[in-house]
C-alpha positions as CSV (number, residue, x, y, z in Angstrom):
1,X,68.0,-90.0,-106.0
2,X,69.6,-86.6,-106.1
3,X,72.8,-85.5,-107.8
4,X,74.8,-84.9,-104.5
5,X,74.2,-88.6,-103.6
6,X,76.3,-89.7,-106.6
7,X,78.9,-87.0,-106.0
8,X,79.3,-88.0,-102.3
9,X,79.7,-91.7,-103.3
10,X,82.4,-90.7,-105.7
11,X,84.1,-88.5,-103.1
12,X,84.2,-91.5,-100.6
13,X,85.7,-93.7,-103.2
14,X,82.5,-95.9,-103.4
15,X,81.7,-95.2,-107.0
16,X,83.5,-94.7,-110.3
17,X,82.7,-91.7,-112.5
18,X,81.7,-93.6,-115.6
19,X,80.2,-90.4,-117.1
20,X,83.6,-88.6,-117.2
21,X,85.1,-91.5,-119.0
22,X,82.2,-91.5,-121.5
23,X,82.7,-87.8,-122.1
24,X,86.1,-88.6,-123.4
25,X,84.8,-91.5,-125.5
26,X,82.5,-89.2,-127.4
27,X,85.4,-87.3,-128.8
28,X,86.4,-90.5,-130.7
29,X,82.9,-91.7,-131.7
30,X,82.5,-91.8,-135.4
31,X,80.1,-93.4,-138.0
32,X,82.2,-96.6,-138.0
33,X,81.9,-97.2,-134.4
34,X,78.2,-96.4,-134.5
35,X,77.8,-98.9,-137.4
36,X,79.7,-101.6,-135.4
37,X,77.6,-101.1,-132.4
38,X,74.4,-101.3,-134.4
39,X,75.5,-104.6,-136.0
40,X,76.4,-106.0,-132.6
41,X,73.0,-105.1,-131.2
42,X,71.2,-106.5,-134.2
43,X,73.2,-109.8,-134.0
44,X,72.3,-110.4,-130.3
45,X,68.6,-109.4,-130.8
46,X,68.4,-111.4,-134.0
47,X,66.8,-108.6,-135.8
48,X,67.7,-105.3,-137.6
49,X,64.4,-103.5,-137.5
50,X,63.0,-102.3,-134.1
51,X,60.2,-100.2,-135.6
52,X,57.2,-100.0,-133.3
53,X,59.0,-101.4,-130.3
54,X,59.6,-99.7,-127.0
55,X,63.4,-99.9,-125.9
56,X,64.7,-98.9,-122.5
57,X,68.4,-98.5,-122.0
58,X,69.0,-99.1,-118.2
59,X,72.3,-97.2,-117.4
60,X,72.7,-95.6,-120.8
61,X,76.4,-94.5,-120.2
62,X,77.6,-92.9,-123.4
63,X,74.3,-93.3,-125.1
64,X,75.7,-95.3,-128.0
65,X,73.3,-98.2,-127.5
66,X,70.4,-95.9,-127.2
67,X,71.4,-94.2,-130.4
68,X,71.6,-97.4,-132.4
69,X,68.3,-98.6,-131.0
70,X,66.7,-95.3,-132.2
71,X,68.4,-95.7,-135.6
72,X,66.9,-99.1,-135.8
73,X,63.5,-97.6,-135.4
74,X,62.7,-98.1,-131.7
75,X,61.0,-95.6,-129.4
76,X,63.8,-95.2,-126.8
77,X,63.9,-94.2,-123.1
78,X,67.4,-93.8,-121.7
79,X,68.3,-93.3,-118.1
80,X,71.4,-93.4,-115.9
81,X,72.3,-92.8,-112.3
82,X,75.5,-90.9,-113.1
83,X,74.6,-87.3,-114.1
84,X,77.6,-87.1,-116.6
85,X,76.4,-90.2,-118.3
86,X,72.9,-88.6,-118.7
87,X,74.6,-85.5,-120.2
88,X,76.6,-87.9,-122.7
89,X,73.4,-89.6,-123.8
90,X,71.6,-86.2,-124.2
91,X,74.5,-85.0,-126.3
92,X,74.2,-87.9,-128.7
93,X,70.5,-87.3,-128.9
94,X,71.2,-83.6,-129.7
95,X,73.8,-84.6,-132.4
96,X,71.8,-87.2,-134.2
97,X,68.1,-86.9,-133.2
98,X,67.5,-83.3,-132.0
99,X,64.1,-82.6,-130.5
100,X,63.0,-86.2,-131.2
101,X,59.9,-87.1,-129.2
102,X,60.6,-90.7,-129.6
103,X,63.9,-90.6,-127.6
104,X,63.7,-89.6,-123.9
105,X,66.8,-89.1,-121.8
106,X,66.6,-88.6,-118.0
107,X,68.2,-89.4,-114.7
108,X,67.0,-92.4,-112.8
109,X,68.2,-95.4,-110.8
110,X,67.8,-99.2,-111.6
111,X,67.4,-99.6,-107.8
112,X,64.4,-97.4,-107.5
113,X,61.2,-99.5,-107.8
114,X,58.9,-96.5,-107.9
115,X,60.8,-94.9,-110.8
116,X,60.9,-98.1,-112.8
117,X,57.2,-98.8,-112.2
118,X,56.1,-95.4,-113.6
119,X,58.0,-96.1,-116.8
120,X,55.7,-99.1,-117.6
121,X,56.9,-102.1,-119.6
122,X,59.0,-102.4,-122.7
123,X,59.4,-104.7,-125.7
124,X,63.2,-104.7,-125.1
125,X,64.9,-104.0,-121.8
126,X,68.6,-103.5,-122.4
127,X,71.3,-103.2,-119.7
128,X,74.9,-103.9,-120.9
129,X,77.5,-104.1,-118.1
130,X,75.6,-101.9,-115.7
131,X,73.7,-103.8,-113.1
132,X,76.9,-105.2,-111.5
133,X,77.9,-101.6,-110.8
134,X,74.8,-100.6,-108.8
135,X,76.1,-102.1,-105.4
136,X,73.0,-104.3,-105.3
137,X,73.3,-106.5,-108.4
138,X,70.7,-109.1,-107.6
139,X,68.0,-106.6,-106.6
140,X,68.7,-104.7,-109.9
141,X,68.5,-107.9,-111.9
142,X,65.2,-108.6,-110.2
143,X,63.8,-105.2,-110.7
144,X,64.5,-104.9,-114.4
145,X,62.7,-108.2,-115.0
146,X,59.4,-106.4,-114.2
147,X,60.1,-103.9,-116.9
148,X,59.8,-106.5,-119.6
149,X,56.4,-106.9,-121.2
150,X,55.0,-110.5,-121.5
151,X,56.7,-111.9,-124.6
152,X,59.3,-109.2,-124.5
153,X,63.1,-109.3,-124.6
154,X,65.6,-108.8,-121.8
155,X,69.3,-108.3,-122.8
156,X,71.8,-108.0,-119.9
157,X,75.6,-108.4,-119.7
158,X,77.1,-109.3,-116.3
159,X,80.7,-109.8,-115.2
160,X,81.8,-113.4,-115.2
161,X,82.6,-114.9,-111.8
162,X,86.2,-116.0,-111.7
163,X,86.4,-116.8,-108.0
164,X,89.6,-115.5,-106.4
165,X,90.5,-113.4,-109.4
166,X,87.2,-111.5,-109.3
167,X,87.8,-110.9,-105.6
168,X,91.2,-109.4,-106.3
169,X,89.8,-107.2,-109.1
170,X,87.3,-105.9,-106.7
171,X,90.0,-104.7,-104.4
172,X,92.0,-103.2,-107.2
173,X,89.0,-101.3,-108.4
174,X,88.3,-99.9,-104.9
175,X,92.0,-98.7,-104.8
176,X,91.6,-97.0,-108.2
177,X,88.6,-95.1,-107.0
178,X,90.1,-94.2,-103.6
179,X,91.7,-91.0,-105.0
180,X,94.3,-89.6,-107.4
181,X,97.2,-91.6,-106.0
182,X,95.3,-94.9,-106.2
183,X,94.2,-94.2,-109.8
184,X,97.8,-93.4,-110.8
185,X,99.1,-96.5,-109.2
186,X,96.7,-98.9,-110.7
187,X,96.8,-97.3,-114.1
188,X,100.6,-97.1,-114.1
189,X,100.9,-100.9,-113.4
190,X,98.0,-102.4,-115.3
191,X,97.9,-100.5,-118.5
192,X,101.7,-100.9,-119.5
193,X,101.3,-104.6,-118.5
194,X,98.3,-105.0,-120.8
195,X,100.1,-103.3,-123.7
196,X,103.3,-105.3,-123.3
197,X,101.4,-108.6,-122.8
198,X,99.5,-108.0,-126.0
199,X,102.7,-107.0,-127.9
200,X,104.4,-110.2,-126.7
201,X,101.5,-112.3,-127.9
202,X,101.5,-110.6,-131.3
203,X,105.2,-111.1,-131.8
204,X,104.9,-114.8,-130.8
205,X,102.1,-115.4,-133.3
206,X,103.6,-113.0,-135.9
207,X,100.6,-110.7,-136.0
208,X,100.5,-107.0,-136.7
209,X,100.3,-105.4,-133.2
210,X,98.3,-102.5,-134.5
211,X,95.4,-104.8,-135.6
212,X,94.5,-105.3,-132.0
213,X,93.6,-101.6,-131.7
214,X,92.1,-101.3,-135.2
215,X,89.8,-104.3,-134.7
216,X,88.8,-103.6,-131.2
217,X,85.2,-102.5,-130.8
218,X,83.8,-104.4,-133.8
219,X,81.2,-106.0,-131.5
220,X,80.0,-102.9,-129.7
221,X,81.7,-99.9,-131.4
222,X,83.8,-99.2,-128.2
223,X,87.3,-97.8,-127.6
224,X,90.1,-99.9,-126.1
225,X,91.7,-97.1,-124.1
226,X,88.4,-95.9,-122.7
227,X,87.4,-99.4,-121.8
228,X,90.7,-99.9,-120.0
229,X,89.7,-97.1,-117.6
230,X,86.1,-98.2,-117.4
231,X,87.4,-101.7,-116.3
232,X,89.9,-100.5,-113.8
233,X,87.6,-98.0,-112.2
234,X,84.3,-100.0,-112.5
235,X,83.2,-99.9,-108.8
236,X,81.0,-101.1,-107.2
237,X,81.9,-104.4,-108.7
238,X,79.8,-107.7,-108.6
239,X,79.8,-110.8,-110.7
240,X,78.0,-114.0,-111.3
241,X,78.6,-117.4,-113.1
242,X,76.4,-117.9,-116.1
243,X,74.4,-120.7,-114.5
244,X,73.5,-118.4,-111.6
245,X,72.0,-115.8,-114.1
246,X,70.3,-118.5,-116.0
247,X,68.7,-120.1,-112.9
248,X,67.7,-116.6,-111.6
249,X,65.7,-115.7,-114.7
250,X,64.4,-119.2,-115.3
251,X,62.7,-118.9,-111.9
252,X,61.1,-115.7,-113.1
253,X,59.6,-117.2,-116.3
254,X,62.3,-116.2,-118.7
255,X,63.7,-118.4,-121.5
256,X,67.2,-118.0,-122.8
257,X,67.4,-117.2,-126.5
258,X,71.1,-116.3,-126.9
259,X,74.2,-116.2,-124.8
260,X,77.8,-115.2,-125.4
261,X,80.2,-116.1,-122.5
262,X,83.4,-114.3,-121.6
263,X,85.4,-117.4,-122.5
264,X,86.8,-118.0,-119.0
265,X,87.8,-114.4,-118.4
266,X,86.5,-111.8,-115.9
267,X,84.8,-110.0,-118.9
268,X,81.0,-109.9,-119.4
269,X,78.7,-112.7,-120.2
270,X,75.9,-111.6,-122.5
271,X,72.3,-113.0,-122.1
272,X,69.2,-112.5,-124.2
273,X,66.0,-113.7,-122.6
274,X,62.4,-114.0,-123.7
275,X,59.8,-113.4,-121.0
276,X,56.9,-115.9,-121.0
277,X,53.4,-114.6,-121.6
278,X,52.2,-115.9,-118.3
279,X,55.4,-115.0,-116.3
280,X,55.2,-112.9,-113.2
281,X,58.6,-111.4,-114.3
282,X,59.6,-110.4,-110.8
283,X,59.7,-112.0,-107.4
284,X,58.1,-110.6,-104.3
285,X,61.5,-110.8,-102.5
286,X,64.6,-110.3,-104.6
287,X,67.0,-113.2,-104.3
288,X,70.6,-113.0,-103.2
289,X,73.6,-115.1,-104.4
């Protein structure tokens, strides 16, 4: 997978430049956000110490999750298809763990079986909100299963299937990525609507409107404004009902350990699975759904 492949997909309106959004996010990243992200990862994994474990961040984006995994003691391998996302992750490594041999950052694709195979297996395979943006979500979900060592952990987050609404969002995201005019139109309608809707709800319930912005990110240390653009532009865009993900990994010998749903919204459902010691981990023919 070469850099021009990604650039040409962006130029054709087939892919959102996540890395450009992550570059802006790094300007607001601080110790509080890092601590929030670390607490969120520890909560979902059920442990605060990853010393001695191999952790792979599939689609590392800003690099924040890779950073907190390394802070928790893991040996980390980060990769992303978007060259700018790779640069963001490398920048966090430079800031916090310069020249660290226990944190590798490189470019790679979750859809490249040969690349994934040469990485070997990991104690923790992590991919938050990534595989539904590959354009071949079910193939990607299948391939990452093979990266989990027997007895290891798989942590994925996938957009919730909301039927007609999900289909509408797919069209909106494609429009956002179609060019400057599409981006301006979608942003100009959606973002003011979200702000006004939130303000109206706060006034009805007599809440401080600023708390919504102050408290945002406590789970993963993220930024609301950057997440707005990440959501609007997140294309390709696929989604699945929780039971579809559960059945998919159950067939591959994985057991659910923890799940957090999107609460009926089009947000991400989070799943933490444990791979059985006798599990094949990956099917010979990736399923479709």
